[in-house]
C-alpha positions in Angstrom: -24.9 -8.8 19.0 -24.8 -12.0 19.9 -22.5 -15.1 18.7 -25.5 -16.4 16.2 -26.3 -13.2 14.3 -22.4 -12.4 14.3 -22.0 -16.2 12.4 -24.8 -14.9 10.2 -23.3 -11.3 9.2 -20.1 -13.4 8.6 -21.3 -15.6 6.5 -23.1 -13.0 4.4 -20.4 -10.7 4.4 -18.1 -14.1 2.7 -20.9 -14.6 0.2 -20.8 -10.5 -0.6 -17.3 -11.0 -1.3 -16.9 -14.5 -3.2 -19.6 -12.6 -5.7 -17.1 -9.9 -6.0 -19.1 -7.2 -4.3 -15.9 -6.3 -1.7 -17.2 -2.9 -0.7 -20.3 -3.9 0.7 -18.4 -7.7 2.3 -15.9 -5.0 3.5 -18.9 -3.0 5.0 -20.2 -6.6 7.2 -16.9 -7.5 8.2 -16.3 -4.6 9.7 -19.9 -4.7 11.7 -19.1 -8.0 12.9 -15.5 -7.2 13.8 -14.1 -9.9 11.9 -10.9 -9.0 11.0 -9.7 -12.4 9.3 -12.7 -11.3 6.6 -10.6 -7.5 6.7 -7.4 -9.1 5.8 -9.0 -10.6 2.8 -10.3 -7.5 1.7 -7.0 -6.0 2.4 -5.7 -8.9 0.6 -8.1 -8.2 -2.4 -6.6 -4.7 -2.8 -3.1 -5.3 -2.6 -3.9 -8.0 -5.7 -5.4 -4.8 -7.8 -2.3 -3.2 -6.7 -4.1 -1.0 -4.5 -1.4 -0.6 -1.2 -3.2 2.4 0.2 -6.6 0.9 0.5 -5.2 -2.8 1.8 -3.4 -1.1 4.1 -5.8 0.6 6.0 -8.1 -2.9 5.8 -4.5 -4.4 7.4 -4.7 -1.9 10.3 -8.6 -2.5 10.7 -8.2 -6.3 10.8 -4.2 -5.9 12.7 -2.2 -7.5 10.1 0.8 -6.4 11.6 3.2 -8.4 9.1 1.4 -6.5 6.4 1.4 -3.3 7.7 5.2 -3.1 8.4 5.7 -4.6 5.1 3.8 -2.1 3.5 4.9 1.0 5.6 8.7 0.0 4.6 7.4 -0.1 1.1 5.9 3.4 1.0 8.9 4.5 2.9 11.3 3.7 0.5 9.2 4.8 -2.5 8.8 8.1 -0.9 12.8 8.0 -0.5 13.3 7.1 -4.0 10.6 9.9 -5.0 12.6 12.4 -3.2 16.3 11.5 -4.6 14.8 11.9 -8.1 14.1 15.3 -7.4 17.5 15.9 -5.6 19.9 18.8 -7.4 23.2 19.0 -5.3 24.2 22.0 -3.1 26.5 23.2 -5.1 24.0 23.4 -8.5 21.5 25.6 -5.7 23.8 27.7 -4.4 26.3 28.8 -7.0 24.6 27.5 -10.3 28.1 25.0 -10.6 27.0 22.3 -12.6 28.3 19.3 -10.5 29.3 16.0 -12.2 26.5 13.6 -12.9 28.7 10.6 -11.8 28.5 12.2 -8.2 25.0 12.0 -8.2 23.6 9.0 -6.4 20.4 7.8 -8.3 17.7 6.2 -7.0 18.2 2.1 -7.1 16.5 0.1 -9.5 14.5 -1.7 -7.4 11.4 -2.3 -9.9 9.4 -3.9 -7.1 8.3 -1.1 -4.7 7.8 1.8 -6.8 5.6 -0.1 -9.7 3.3 -1.3 -6.9 2.6 1.9 -5.7 2.0 3.7 -9.2 5.4 5.4 -9.5 6.8 3.5 -12.3 5.7 6.1 -14.6 8.1 8.4 -13.3 11.2 6.5 -13.1 14.1 7.8 -15.1 16.2 4.7 -15.9 
């Protein structure tokens, strides 16, 4: 594909994106190798609270800072989720009830979990 064909595809992708046909635009941006367009598609999905989809487009666009930020958020959300189900070793092995004040509950951060759709599972 020469530069003129690529520019034409990018313009078509921009028109589709602006018309709200984001998935069509994404396919066009990908075929044209237009990383800025793929990052814009990622931003669109991130704003729609769909970070996993956004993550894929950020990877295709090479947006390192946003990829690292989402990886951190995913890891934190997973850690919080795993901590919710944590049972102290004494209860597992002996059946003894451990004072609930000894448990370390997950932080009440409301920033990461709602973005990942986990807010309905939180026990605040």
